[in-house]
C-alpha positions in Angstrom: 134.6 68.7 79.9 131.3 67.6 81.3 128.6 65.9 79.2 126.3 69.0 79.0 129.1 71.1 77.6 130.0 68.4 75.1 126.4 68.0 74.1 126.1 71.8 73.4 129.2 71.7 71.3 127.9 68.7 69.4 124.6 70.5 68.7 126.3 73.7 67.5 128.7 71.9 65.2 126.1 69.6 63.8 123.8 72.6 63.3 126.6 74.3 61.4 127.0 71.2 59.2 123.3 71.2 58.3 123.1 74.9 57.7 126.0 74.8 55.3 124.6 71.7 53.6 121.3 73.5 52.9 123.2 76.6 51.7 125.4 74.6 49.4 122.3 73.1 47.8 120.8 76.6 47.5 123.8 78.3 45.8 124.5 78.1 42.0 128.1 79.4 42.2 130.6 76.5 42.5 133.3 78.7 44.1 130.9 79.6 47.0 129.5 76.0 47.2 133.1 74.7 47.7 133.5 77.0 50.7 130.3 75.7 52.2 131.5 72.1 51.5 134.8 72.7 53.3 133.0 74.2 56.3 130.6 71.2 56.4 133.5 68.7 56.5 135.4 70.7 59.2 132.3 71.0 61.4 131.4 67.4 60.9 134.8 66.1 62.0 134.6 68.3 65.1 131.0 67.0 65.8 132.2 63.5 65.4 135.0 64.1 68.0 132.5 65.5 70.5 130.1 62.6 69.8 132.9 60.1 70.6 133.6 61.8 73.9 129.9 61.8 74.9 129.0 58.1 74.3 131.0 55.1 73.1 130.7 54.7 69.3 129.3 51.2 69.5 126.3 52.5 71.5 123.5 54.7 70.3 122.1 57.4 72.5 119.0 56.9 74.6 115.7 57.7 72.9 115.2 60.7 75.2 118.7 62.1 74.5 118.5 61.5 70.7 115.1 63.1 70.5 116.3 66.1 72.5 119.4 66.5 70.3 117.3 66.3 67.2 114.8 68.9 68.3 117.5 71.3 69.4 119.4 70.9 66.1 116.3 71.5 64.1 115.5 74.6 66.1 119.0 76.0 65.7 119.2 75.3 62.0 115.8 76.8 61.2 116.6 79.9 63.2 119.9 80.4 61.3 118.3 79.7 57.9 115.4 82.1 58.6 118.0 84.7 59.6 119.8 84.1 56.3 116.5 84.4 54.4 115.8 87.7 56.1 119.2 88.9 54.9 118.3 88.1 51.3 119.6 84.6 50.7 117.6 82.9 48.0 116.6 79.3 47.2 116.9 78.1 50.8 114.7 74.9 51.2 113.6 74.6 54.8 112.0 71.2 54.0 115.5 69.7 53.8 116.3 70.4 57.5 114.7 67.5 59.1 115.9 65.0 56.4 119.4 66.2 56.8 119.3 66.2 60.6 118.2 62.6 60.5 120.9 61.7 58.0 123.7 63.2 60.1 122.4 61.8 63.4 122.5 58.3 61.8 126.0 58.9 60.4 127.2 59.8 63.9 125.3 56.8 65.3 123.2 59.0 67.6 120.1 57.1 66.5 
């Protein structure tokens, strides 16, 4: 797979992690929160595998690549969460998005 395809897959999986993290924090039912948690763990492990294929783990991404990834992920996550809000989901805190994006990008050693 080429780098562009791997990057798109990384963005989509990491976006999924963040969407489910925000949804998990918004829900008050433990049985539903556990489903979100499982989805987060699964998507994060997939994102980690793609990240390893894009760039060696001991090296961070270039500033341009990291900034681009961050912006695309934020855009994807906010679009998905706004869609969920329009469907009637409650307690979704959009202010968490950028904080969580930064957290997960650091965990993956992108930045």
